[in-house]
N, C-alpha and C positions, 0 to 999 in steps of 0.2 A: 676699726683699723686693726691691721696686724701690729704686733710689737715691733719696734725698730730693728731688733736683731733677726727678724724673720723677713724683712723686705729684702729683695734681691736687688741691691743697689748696684748699678753699672759703674764700673771704675774706669778711669782713664788709662790707657796703655802704659803711660809714664808714671802712673801713681799720683799725679797732681790732683788736687781738689777739683770738684765739679762746681761750676759757677752757674747759678739760676737767677734769671731776671723774672720778677713777678710784678705785674701791674695790679692796681687796686689791692695792694698788700696790707692796708691798714684796718681792714675790717672783714667780716664774713669769711667766705671760703678762701680768699686770698691770704688772709692772716693765718687761718687754720692750716692751709698747705705750706705756708712759710715755716711755721714752727716745726711741722713734721719733717720737712725737708732739711731744716737746719740740724735737727736731731740725727738724721740719716747721714750727715756729713757734708751737705752742700754749703758752699759759700754763697750768701744771698745778696742780690741787689733788689732792694725793695723800692716801689715807686708808689706814691699816693698823694692825694690833694691835701690832707690834713697833716701840716707840718708838725703840730704839737703831738698828735697821736703817733705819727711816724716816728718821731724821736723817742717816745716812750716804748714803742714796740722794738725799735732798733737797740735800745739799751736792754730790753729784756732778752732779745735773741743773743746779745753778746754775753749776758750773764748765764743764761741757760746753756749756751753752746760756745764756750770760749775756745781760743786757740786757733780760730779761723777768721779771715776777714770778711766783714759784712759791710754793706753800704745802704744808706737811705737817701733817696733823691726826691724832694718834694716837687711835684708837677701836676698841672691840670692838663690832662692829655687831650682834652677836647680842643685846646689851643695848639696848632701845629708848630708855632714857634717855640713853645715850651717842650713839644715833643723832640724837636731838633736839637734844643739845648740840652735836654736830659740824655739824649742819644750820645751827643758829644762828650758829656761827662763820663758816661759809661765807657765809651771807647777809649778815653784816656786811662781809666782804671783797669780795664780788663781786655786785652787783646784776643782772649779766647772765651767764648760763651757757650756752654754746653746745653742750656735749656732756656727757652723763652716761653713765659706763660702769660698770654694775652687774656687777662681776666677782668680788668676794670670795665664797668658797665653802669648804666644809669637808665632810668625811664622818667619821662617828663610829661606831666598831664597837660601842660600848656606848651605853646610854641615858643621856643627860644632859638637864638643863634649863637654860634661860636664867635670868636673874635675874627674869624676869616669869613663871617656871614654865611655859614653852613648850618643847616638845621642841626640842633644840638644832639639829638639821639643818634643820628647817623654819624655825626663827628666824633662823638664819644665812644660809641660801641663798635664802629667799624673803622672809620677813617683813621683814627689815632693809631690803632694797632696795624693797619696796612702800612702807615708811614714808619712807625717804630720798627717794624720788622724789616722793612727796606733798609732802614739805617744800620741795623745791627746784623745784617745777613753775612757780612764778611767775617766777623768773629765767630759766627755760628758755623760757617763753612770750615773754619780753622780748627773747630773741635773734631775729635775723633769719630763722634757719633752725635750730632747735633739734633735736638728735638724742639719742635714748636707745637704748642698746644694753644688752641683757641677755644674759649669757653662760650658756647652758644646756648641755646635754649629750645625745649619743645615748642615754645611760642613760634619758632620760625614757620611751622606748618600753616599758621594763619596768614602768612604773607601773600600778597597779590603782586602782580607786575604793575608798574616797573619798579624793581627793587632799587635800581640805581638812580631813579628819578627822585629828586629831593622835594620833600613836602614843603609847601608854603604856608604862610600864616593863614590863608584863606581856606586851604583844604586839609588842614592839619587834623589827623586822627591819632591820638596817643597809642591805641592799640596797634594800628597798622604801622606806625613809626617804629614801635619796638620790634614787632614781628619782622619787619623788613630789615632792620639792623641785625637781627639775629640770623635771618636768612643770609645776609651779607657776609656774616662770619663764616657760614658753611660754604657759600660759593667761593670765598677767598680761600678757605682751607683746601678745598678740592683742586682749585686752579693752581695754587702755589705748590701743592703736592705733585701735580703734573709737570710743572716747570722745573721742579727740583728733583725729579726722577733721575736716578743715576748718580746723585751727589750723596754725601754723607748725612744729609738732613732728612728727617722724617717730619710730617706735618700731620696732625690729627685734631679732632674736635670733640667736645663732650657736652652732655647736658647734665648739670649738677643735681637737679631735682628742685623742689620747692623748699628753699633754705630759709629757716627762721633767722633773719638778720635785719639789719637796718637799711636793706635795699628798698628804694623808692620812698624813703622817709622824706626826702627832699621836697616831696609834694604835699607835705603836711601830715600831721598825726592822724587825722580822720582817714585820709586816703590810704595811709600805710596800714591802719588797723583793718580796713575793709579787705586789703590785700592778704594779711595775715589770717584774719578769720575765715575767709573764703577757703583757703588752702587747709586751714585747720579743720573746718568742718568736714572737709573730704578726706581728713586723715592723711594728708600729703606732706605735712611739714617735717623736716628733718633739721638736724643741727648743722652748723658750719662745718663741724668736724666730719660728719657723715657726707656732706656735700663735697668736701675736699679730698674724700678717699679716692675717688677715680682719678682726680687731678695727679695726686701723688703716684698712683699706680701707673699712669701713662708717662710720667717723666722719669720714674725711678726703677722700673721693673725691667728685667731681662726678657720677660714673657712677650713684651711688644716691641722688642728691639727689631728695627727694620720694617715695622708696620707703617704704612703712610696712606693718607687720604681716606681715613676711616672716622666714623662718628660713633661715640661710646656713652653708654649709660650704665651705671653700677658695674663697671669694669668689663662690660660686654659690648661688642660691636652690634650697633642696631642700624636699621634703615632710616634715612632722613627723607623728607618729602620729595617727590618727583621733580618738583621746580628747583630744588636745591642742587640737583644733579644736571641741570640745563647747561651745557658746555658754552653755548653762544651767550646766555645770560651772564655767565661767569666772565666771559671775554669782555662783555660790555661793561660790567662792573669794574673790571680790572682797569679798563682804559678811562673811565670816568674818574676813578680813584687817583690815577696817575696825574690826570689833569687838575683835580681839585688840590693835589698836593704839590703841584707846580714841578712835576718830574717828567722827564722823557723816558726814563727806564726805571726799573724797580730798585736799583741800588747803585752804589758807586762802581760795581763791577759791571762787565758787560751784561746786557739783558739776558737772563737765564731762561 
């Protein structure tokens, strides 16, 4: 990463602090990005499931980057009721949000359901961020130049149709479930960018690479070690700090200001799979997501 004083931090026209919301902020690239952005002058709103670790990280950010307000909100984003609650708390704290980083993600070797009876990989990796973004759209539109970043994965290329079709206990395939959820991240990114064209908000996605973190450890130590070793043998593993570099670049650099509807890896725009660019499929996913979230439109504003 570049040193903090060499990053081209975008400043508000009125000189106010910039506010950044980060999901999955208590570990991995979410935490690495949070610390870097705090050092760059952002006021952070951290969201994570682990309340104990979240409190520790919140305290660390306050000590290392004093003089600016920061918040931590514990939430399991696979639960739409908790998404609604945390969004409400954020709206009370910040009428203007400059950046939303939809980073939280998980992979499940076995079939599970959320509290809303939705397959858990899809609920965690896509639907939670679709819903959270809809709830925070108004304060993002209030920023001079709002940015939304969705963390996807190269695993999206392995997804097959129907991306918006929820897997059942009978047909569950962990690899397909994860690939489809990462494909959904991209379809959502491109569709939201189209719908927000002409507004002050840009929407992009990125692939962080194979990050050496606790990702997928929920499936047990053996499964996690297989995941780490397989990438390690291919010499693909990078640190959370390296994985977070493109995240920080996309939300804090003047070089990408105004860029929307793109997919990045190592600070460079790259092509995603042809399926991810299917406009009709993106529309289907959008409508299914609205229905699962119990919404008629994407936000409290008129449908954009």
